[in-house]
C-alpha positions as CSV (number, residue, x, y, z in Angstrom):
1,X,66.2,130.9,-152.8
2,X,68.7,131.5,-150.0
3,X,69.0,134.9,-148.4
4,X,72.5,135.8,-147.4
5,X,73.0,136.2,-143.7
6,X,73.2,139.7,-142.3
7,X,76.6,141.0,-141.2
8,X,76.9,141.5,-137.5
9,X,79.5,144.2,-137.9
10,X,77.9,147.7,-138.0
11,X,79.2,150.3,-140.4
12,X,79.6,153.9,-139.2
13,X,78.4,156.5,-141.7
14,X,79.6,160.1,-141.1
15,X,76.8,162.6,-141.4
16,X,79.0,165.6,-142.4
17,X,77.7,166.6,-145.8
18,X,80.2,166.9,-148.7
19,X,81.7,170.3,-149.1
20,X,81.7,170.2,-152.9
21,X,78.4,170.1,-154.9
22,X,77.7,167.2,-157.2
23,X,79.6,167.5,-160.5
24,X,78.7,165.9,-163.8
25,X,81.3,163.4,-165.1
26,X,83.9,165.1,-167.2
27,X,83.4,164.5,-171.0
28,X,86.4,164.0,-173.3
29,X,86.5,163.5,-177.1
30,X,86.7,159.8,-176.4
31,X,83.7,159.7,-174.2
32,X,83.1,160.0,-170.5
33,X,86.4,160.1,-168.5
34,X,86.4,157.4,-165.8
35,X,86.6,158.7,-162.3
36,X,88.1,156.9,-159.3
37,X,86.6,156.9,-155.9
38,X,88.0,155.9,-152.6
39,X,84.9,153.7,-152.2
40,X,84.3,150.6,-154.2
41,X,82.5,151.0,-157.5
42,X,80.0,148.5,-156.3
43,X,79.1,150.6,-153.2
44,X,76.5,153.2,-152.8
45,X,77.1,156.1,-150.4
46,X,74.4,157.2,-148.1
47,X,74.4,160.8,-147.0
48,X,72.5,160.7,-143.8
49,X,71.2,163.9,-142.2
50,X,73.0,165.3,-139.2
51,X,72.1,164.3,-135.6
52,X,73.2,165.6,-132.2
53,X,75.6,162.6,-131.9
54,X,77.2,163.6,-135.3
55,X,77.2,159.9,-136.4
56,X,74.7,157.1,-137.1
57,X,75.0,153.4,-137.0
58,X,73.8,151.5,-140.1
59,X,73.5,147.9,-140.8
60,X,74.8,146.4,-144.1
61,X,72.8,143.9,-146.0
62,X,75.3,142.1,-148.4
63,X,73.8,141.3,-151.8
64,X,75.0,139.7,-154.9
65,X,76.0,142.8,-156.9
66,X,76.2,145.6,-154.5
67,X,76.2,146.4,-150.8
68,X,73.0,148.1,-149.9
69,X,73.2,150.3,-146.8
70,X,70.0,150.9,-144.9
71,X,69.8,153.7,-142.4
72,X,67.3,153.5,-139.6
73,X,64.6,156.2,-139.4
74,X,65.6,157.7,-142.8
75,X,64.3,156.9,-146.2
76,X,66.2,159.3,-148.3
77,X,69.0,157.3,-150.0
78,X,71.4,158.6,-152.6
79,X,72.2,156.0,-155.2
80,X,74.8,158.0,-157.0
81,X,78.3,158.4,-155.6
82,X,80.0,161.7,-155.2
83,X,82.7,162.1,-157.9
84,X,85.6,164.2,-156.7
85,X,87.1,166.7,-159.0
86,X,90.4,165.6,-160.6
87,X,91.3,168.9,-162.2
88,X,92.1,172.3,-160.9
89,X,89.3,174.8,-161.1
90,X,89.4,178.6,-160.7
91,X,86.5,180.8,-159.8
92,X,86.1,184.5,-160.1
93,X,84.1,186.2,-157.4
94,X,82.1,189.2,-158.5
95,X,82.1,191.7,-155.6
96,X,79.8,194.1,-157.3
97,X,76.8,192.0,-156.1
98,X,78.1,191.2,-152.7
99,X,75.8,191.6,-149.7
100,X,78.5,193.5,-147.8
101,X,80.5,195.5,-150.3
102,X,83.4,197.6,-149.1
103,X,82.6,201.1,-148.0
104,X,83.4,203.6,-150.6
105,X,85.2,206.7,-149.6
106,X,83.2,209.8,-150.4
107,X,84.6,212.4,-152.7
108,X,84.4,216.0,-151.6
109,X,85.0,219.3,-153.5
110,X,86.3,222.7,-152.2
111,X,83.5,224.4,-150.3
112,X,81.9,221.2,-149.0
113,X,81.1,221.1,-145.2
114,X,82.7,218.0,-143.7
115,X,83.3,216.4,-140.3
116,X,87.0,215.6,-139.6
117,X,87.6,212.7,-137.2
118,X,89.7,213.3,-134.1
119,X,93.1,211.6,-134.1
120,X,94.6,211.6,-130.6
121,X,97.1,208.9,-130.0
122,X,100.8,208.9,-128.9
123,X,102.6,211.3,-131.2
124,X,99.4,212.6,-132.9
125,X,97.0,215.3,-131.4
126,X,94.6,216.3,-134.1
127,X,91.2,217.2,-132.5
128,X,89.2,217.4,-135.8
129,X,85.8,219.0,-135.9
130,X,83.5,220.6,-138.5
131,X,85.3,222.2,-141.4
132,X,85.2,223.4,-144.9
133,X,87.2,221.7,-147.7
134,X,89.6,224.3,-149.1
135,X,91.5,222.2,-151.5
136,X,91.7,218.6,-152.9
137,X,95.3,217.3,-153.2
138,X,96.5,214.9,-155.9
139,X,97.1,212.1,-153.3
140,X,93.3,212.2,-152.4
141,X,94.0,214.2,-149.2
142,X,92.2,217.4,-148.2
143,X,93.1,220.8,-146.9
144,X,90.4,222.0,-144.5
145,X,89.5,225.1,-142.5
146,X,87.7,224.5,-139.2
147,X,84.5,226.4,-138.4
148,X,85.7,227.3,-134.9
149,X,89.2,228.4,-136.2
150,X,92.3,226.8,-137.5
151,X,93.4,225.0,-140.6
152,X,94.8,221.6,-141.4
153,X,96.5,220.3,-144.5
154,X,96.8,216.8,-146.0
155,X,93.9,215.2,-144.1
156,X,93.5,211.6,-145.2
157,X,90.2,210.8,-146.9
158,X,89.5,208.1,-144.4
159,X,89.2,210.7,-141.6
160,X,86.8,212.9,-143.5
161,X,83.0,212.3,-143.6
162,X,79.9,214.2,-144.6
163,X,78.8,216.7,-142.0
164,X,75.7,216.0,-140.0
165,X,74.3,218.6,-137.7
166,X,74.8,217.7,-134.0
167,X,75.1,219.3,-130.6
168,X,78.1,220.3,-128.6
169,X,80.8,218.0,-127.4
170,X,78.9,217.6,-124.1
171,X,75.5,215.9,-124.4
172,X,72.7,218.2,-123.3
173,X,69.3,216.9,-122.2
174,X,66.7,218.0,-124.7
175,X,64.1,218.5,-122.0
176,X,66.2,221.3,-120.4
177,X,67.1,223.2,-123.6
178,X,64.4,225.8,-124.1
179,X,65.3,228.5,-126.7
180,X,63.3,231.3,-127.8
181,X,62.9,231.6,-131.6
182,X,61.9,235.3,-131.6
183,X,64.7,236.7,-129.4
184,X,68.4,236.3,-130.3
185,X,69.4,237.0,-126.7
186,X,69.8,234.6,-123.8
187,X,66.9,234.9,-121.2
188,X,67.8,236.8,-118.0
189,X,68.4,234.8,-114.9
190,X,65.5,234.2,-112.5
191,X,65.5,234.1,-108.7
192,X,69.1,235.4,-108.3
193,X,70.4,236.2,-104.9
194,X,71.8,239.7,-104.6
195,X,75.3,239.9,-103.4
196,X,76.0,241.8,-100.1
197,X,79.5,242.4,-99.2
198,X,80.5,242.6,-95.5
199,X,84.1,243.4,-96.1
200,X,85.4,246.8,-94.9
201,X,86.6,249.3,-97.4
202,X,90.3,248.9,-96.5
203,X,90.1,245.2,-97.7
204,X,88.3,245.9,-100.9
205,X,91.4,245.0,-103.0
206,X,90.9,241.5,-104.3
207,X,93.7,239.0,-103.5
208,X,94.4,235.6,-105.0
209,X,92.6,233.9,-102.1
210,X,89.6,236.2,-102.2
211,X,86.6,235.0,-100.2
212,X,84.1,236.8,-102.4
213,X,83.7,233.8,-104.6
214,X,82.8,231.5,-101.8
215,X,79.6,233.4,-101.2
216,X,78.2,232.1,-104.5
217,X,76.5,228.7,-104.4
218,X,78.7,226.3,-106.4
219,X,77.3,225.3,-109.7
220,X,79.3,223.0,-112.0
221,X,79.1,222.6,-115.8
222,X,81.0,220.0,-117.8
223,X,82.3,220.4,-121.4
224,X,84.0,217.8,-123.5
225,X,84.1,215.1,-120.8
226,X,83.5,211.4,-121.4
227,X,80.5,209.6,-119.8
228,X,82.7,208.1,-117.1
229,X,84.4,211.4,-116.3
230,X,81.0,213.1,-116.0
231,X,79.8,210.4,-113.6
232,X,82.9,211.0,-111.4
233,X,82.3,214.8,-111.4
234,X,78.6,214.3,-110.4
235,X,79.5,211.9,-107.6
236,X,82.1,214.3,-106.3
237,X,79.7,217.2,-106.6
238,X,76.9,215.5,-104.6
239,X,78.9,213.7,-101.9
240,X,81.8,216.1,-101.3
241,X,81.3,219.5,-102.7
242,X,77.5,219.9,-102.1
243,X,77.3,221.5,-105.5
244,X,74.7,221.6,-108.2
245,X,75.3,220.1,-111.7
246,X,73.7,221.7,-114.8
247,X,73.7,220.4,-118.3
248,X,73.8,223.7,-120.2
249,X,75.2,227.2,-119.6
250,X,73.3,229.4,-117.2
251,X,74.5,232.7,-115.5
252,X,74.6,230.8,-112.2
253,X,77.5,228.6,-113.3
254,X,80.6,229.2,-111.1
255,X,82.9,226.4,-112.4
256,X,83.2,224.7,-115.7
257,X,85.2,221.4,-115.9
258,X,86.8,220.7,-119.3
259,X,88.9,218.1,-121.0
260,X,92.5,219.2,-121.0
261,X,95.8,218.3,-122.6
262,X,99.0,218.8,-120.6
263,X,102.1,220.4,-122.0
264,X,105.5,220.3,-120.4
265,X,106.6,223.7,-119.1
266,X,110.1,223.3,-120.6
267,X,109.7,221.8,-124.0
268,X,106.0,222.1,-124.8
269,X,105.8,218.4,-125.7
270,X,102.6,216.4,-125.2
271,X,102.6,214.2,-122.2
272,X,100.1,211.9,-120.5
273,X,98.0,213.6,-117.8
274,X,98.9,212.7,-114.2
275,X,96.7,210.7,-111.9
276,X,93.9,212.7,-110.2
277,X,95.2,211.4,-106.8
278,X,98.5,213.1,-107.3
279,X,98.8,216.8,-106.4
280,X,99.4,218.7,-109.5
281,X,102.8,220.6,-109.6
282,X,102.7,224.2,-110.5
283,X,104.9,223.7,-113.6
284,X,102.1,221.6,-115.3
285,X,100.2,223.6,-117.8
286,X,96.7,222.5,-118.6
287,X,95.2,223.5,-122.0
288,X,91.7,223.1,-123.2
289,X,91.4,220.8,-126.2
290,X,88.0,221.8,-127.5
291,X,86.8,225.4,-128.0
292,X,83.2,224.8,-127.3
293,X,80.5,227.4,-126.8
294,X,80.3,226.4,-123.1
295,X,84.0,227.1,-122.7
296,X,83.7,230.5,-124.5
297,X,80.7,231.5,-122.4
298,X,82.6,230.7,-119.2
299,X,85.7,232.5,-120.3
300,X,84.0,235.7,-121.3
301,X,82.0,235.6,-118.0
302,X,85.2,235.2,-115.9
303,X,84.2,231.9,-114.3
304,X,86.6,229.2,-112.9
305,X,87.7,226.9,-115.7
306,X,89.4,223.8,-114.3
307,X,90.7,220.4,-115.5
308,X,88.7,217.2,-115.1
309,X,91.6,216.1,-112.7
310,X,90.1,218.4,-110.1
311,X,90.1,217.0,-106.6
312,X,87.9,217.9,-103.6
313,X,90.3,220.8,-102.8
314,X,88.2,222.9,-105.2
315,X,86.8,224.7,-102.2
316,X,90.3,226.0,-101.2
317,X,93.0,228.1,-102.9
318,X,94.5,224.8,-104.3
319,X,92.0,224.9,-107.1
320,X,94.3,227.3,-108.8
321,X,96.7,224.4,-109.5
322,X,94.0,222.9,-111.7
323,X,93.0,226.1,-113.5
324,X,93.6,225.9,-117.2
325,X,96.0,228.1,-119.1
326,X,93.9,228.6,-122.3
327,X,93.3,227.0,-125.7
328,X,95.7,224.3,-126.9
329,X,95.8,225.8,-130.4
330,X,96.9,229.1,-128.9
331,X,99.4,227.8,-126.3
332,X,101.6,230.8,-126.9
333,X,99.1,232.9,-124.9
334,X,99.2,231.7,-121.3
335,X,97.0,232.3,-118.2
336,X,94.0,233.4,-120.3
337,X,91.5,231.8,-117.9
338,X,93.2,233.4,-114.9
339,X,93.2,236.8,-116.6
340,X,89.5,236.6,-117.3
341,X,88.7,235.4,-113.7
342,X,90.7,238.3,-112.2
343,X,88.9,240.8,-114.4
344,X,85.6,239.5,-113.0
345,X,86.8,239.6,-109.4
346,X,88.0,243.2,-110.0
347,X,84.5,244.1,-111.3
348,X,82.9,242.4,-108.3
349,X,84.9,244.6,-105.9
350,X,83.6,247.7,-107.6
351,X,80.1,246.5,-108.5
352,X,77.0,248.7,-108.2
353,X,74.3,248.1,-105.6
354,X,71.8,247.1,-108.3
355,X,74.0,244.5,-109.9
356,X,74.0,240.8,-109.1
357,X,76.9,238.4,-109.1
358,X,75.6,236.5,-112.1
359,X,75.5,239.7,-114.2
360,X,79.2,240.4,-113.7
361,X,81.8,239.2,-116.1
362,X,84.9,240.4,-117.8
363,X,83.3,243.3,-119.6
364,X,85.4,242.5,-122.6
365,X,83.0,244.1,-125.2
366,X,81.7,246.9,-123.0
367,X,83.1,249.7,-125.2
368,X,81.6,248.6,-128.5
369,X,78.2,248.4,-130.2
370,X,77.7,245.2,-132.2
371,X,75.4,244.6,-135.2
372,X,75.2,240.8,-136.0
373,X,74.4,240.5,-139.7
374,X,73.6,237.3,-141.7
375,X,71.8,234.1,-141.4
376,X,74.5,232.0,-139.7
377,X,73.2,228.7,-141.1
378,X,74.6,225.4,-140.0
379,X,77.5,224.5,-139.5
380,X,78.2,228.0,-138.3
381,X,77.5,228.9,-134.6
382,X,73.9,230.0,-134.3
383,X,73.2,233.7,-134.6
384,X,71.7,233.9,-131.1
385,X,74.8,232.2,-129.6
386,X,77.0,234.9,-131.2
387,X,74.8,237.5,-129.6
388,X,74.9,235.8,-126.3
389,X,78.7,235.7,-126.3
390,X,78.8,239.5,-127.0
391,X,76.2,240.2,-124.4
392,X,78.0,238.2,-121.7
393,X,81.0,240.5,-122.4
394,X,78.8,243.5,-121.7
395,X,78.6,244.4,-125.4
396,X,75.6,246.4,-126.7
397,X,74.3,244.0,-129.3
398,X,71.4,244.1,-131.7
399,X,70.3,242.4,-134.9
400,X,68.2,245.4,-136.0
401,X,70.1,248.1,-137.8
402,X,67.7,250.9,-136.8
403,X,68.5,250.2,-133.1
404,X,72.2,250.5,-133.8
405,X,71.7,253.8,-135.6
406,X,69.7,255.2,-132.7
407,X,72.4,254.2,-130.2
408,X,75.3,255.5,-132.3
409,X,73.6,258.8,-133.3
410,X,72.0,259.9,-130.0
411,X,74.9,259.0,-127.6
412,X,77.0,261.9,-126.4
413,X,80.1,259.7,-126.6
414,X,79.4,257.4,-129.5
415,X,81.0,254.0,-129.3
416,X,82.6,252.2,-132.3
417,X,80.2,250.1,-134.3
418,X,81.3,246.5,-135.1
419,X,79.4,244.7,-137.8
420,X,79.8,240.9,-137.3
421,X,79.2,238.9,-140.5
422,X,79.5,235.3,-141.5
423,X,82.5,236.1,-143.7
424,X,84.5,239.3,-144.1
425,X,84.3,239.0,-147.9
426,X,80.6,240.1,-147.6
427,X,81.8,243.6,-146.6
428,X,81.4,244.8,-150.3
429,X,77.9,243.2,-150.5
430,X,75.1,245.6,-151.4
431,X,72.8,244.0,-148.7
432,X,74.8,245.6,-145.9
433,X,73.2,248.6,-144.2
434,X,74.1,252.2,-145.1
435,X,76.6,253.4,-142.5
436,X,77.1,256.9,-143.9
437,X,74.7,258.4,-141.3
438,X,76.8,257.1,-138.4
439,X,79.4,259.4,-137.1
440,X,81.3,256.8,-135.0
441,X,83.9,254.4,-136.6
442,X,82.5,251.3,-138.2
443,X,84.4,248.0,-138.4
444,X,83.6,244.8,-140.4
445,X,84.7,241.5,-138.8
446,X,83.9,237.8,-139.3
447,X,82.4,235.8,-136.5
448,X,85.8,234.2,-135.9
449,X,87.0,237.5,-134.6
450,X,84.6,237.3,-131.7
451,X,85.7,233.8,-130.9
452,X,89.4,234.8,-131.1
453,X,88.9,237.8,-128.9
454,X,87.3,235.7,-126.2
455,X,89.9,232.9,-126.5
456,X,92.7,235.5,-125.9
457,X,90.7,237.7,-123.5
458,X,91.6,240.8,-125.4
459,X,90.2,243.0,-128.2
460,X,92.2,242.2,-131.4
461,X,92.8,245.1,-133.7
């Protein structure tokens, strides 16, 4: 029996597997519907596995009835040909069992504590923050009231998420944060140098370029800055200013550097901040974007509050060009930081011999007695932080009602008593202490009253 001669022409077989799976032949009432193929019906297709060369060379052995293709080094041969689909097919994808389903927008109800995302791009300047939901609108937007003051309506649900407890805007090293759980007050400073003035009495009046501040070692604190901005400040502090950087508020802080938004002096329109290398003109007003606890502590203490665009001229009188005006949300009240700083400088000029520079501030709350009542659970500012703000303003503060009674009843000139609560609606609550035995006036305020007074550097009625 004669064996047909082998063909000398190799056949290239592509190794790319078919995209469609094998389908059974279509059945019709008359039987199996014949299918056409681009290959001959007498051929068998070999689906060879992929190789780095993406193609293999096979030799064809012609036979009497069919062409048998033999692939080198592979024994798996498919004898059935792939039948292409001749009819349109439609598939419905069930997304309910998908591995990566679309993120569902959470639904909130009035009273829920949420976190509103900051939206700051050209034409929009919404800083967001922790807030309560006050109303749910028909178009799935929310009206919110921020914890640190202010309201916002029609906030899109995509910018609202569940509140998770976190720290302030500026990251703080956990190793350096040591808080006492038993005492609501900030610990007193240690190893503080006592200020000794050498100026004659006739020059006791403080001017804008007072040299009293230069006797304090420069200590910088950042609030609300990005990681890159903090690195720039630290490099400037070490190489140029010979200053110390701290991560959290201490009474030794002399300057706090904050993130600012600039407003035009003529039209109060938002503009891009100038380059730090350009000398800031006097008409540029710098406003603090975030009312953080660090900013409030620096403001009630009368410290320098400057923009992150600060240049090495911080050691001279030119630093006044970088001093902030106040809070962006209250831009109708100007030069709040300067007012607080001048109040401190005035107190320094008349300080007592046993006082240190770190103890001197604005004295904003010096003529009041404060009783802080309530738990102040998250997301409200911690109770001891409210006490610290009042104490930095020289307010007599306590969380024990018997101490307040003793101060108010035994003082020859009793001071007004201010009861600070989580919410003023609790004024009619039976859990409040009995104030009938106190002869001095008693006022009930919410914690936001304390923040607003500091932000405006005045006692609101």
